[in-house]
C-alpha positions in Angstrom: 0.0 0.0 0.0 1.3 3.5 -0.9 1.4 6.2 1.8 0.5 9.7 0.8 3.3 12.1 1.7 2.5 15.6 2.7 4.1 18.5 0.8 6.0 21.3 2.6 3.0 23.6 2.1 0.7 21.1 3.8 3.1 20.7 6.7 3.6 24.5 7.1 -0.2 25.1 7.1 -0.5 23.3 10.4 2.2 25.4 12.1 1.0 28.8 13.6 2.7 31.6 11.7 4.8 34.1 13.5 5.1 37.6 12.1 8.4 39.2 11.3 8.8 42.8 12.5 11.6 45.3 12.3 12.4 46.8 15.6 15.0 49.3 16.9 17.2 48.5 19.8 16.6 51.3 22.4 20.2 51.3 23.4 22.3 51.3 20.2 19.4 52.1 17.7 20.4 49.2 15.4 17.4 47.8 13.4 16.7 44.1 13.9 14.3 41.7 12.2 12.6 39.6 14.9 9.8 37.1 15.0 7.0 38.3 17.3 4.5 36.1 19.0 0.9 36.0 17.9 -0.1 37.6 21.2 1.7 39.0 24.2 5.3 40.0 24.3 8.7 38.5 24.0 12.1 39.5 25.4 14.9 39.6 22.8 18.5 40.5 23.1 20.2 42.9 20.6 22.8 41.1 18.5 25.1 44.1 18.6 25.1 45.4 22.2 23.4 42.4 24.0 20.8 44.7 25.6 17.6 42.8 26.4 14.3 44.5 25.6 10.6 43.6 25.0 8.9 43.2 21.7 5.1 43.4 21.7 2.6 42.0 19.1 1.2 45.4 18.2 
């Protein structure tokens, strides 16, 4: 019996999408592309100065 394999698009459709957002580090003002959560906030660390800061979904 042959099994049906799922395509990449079918696999990705089951995964909740996270939105990309460009944010500015409040310390060194470098612009970073980060994934933001669907709701709430997330703490990220600047890749340049290592300063942690919050990114919100709005």
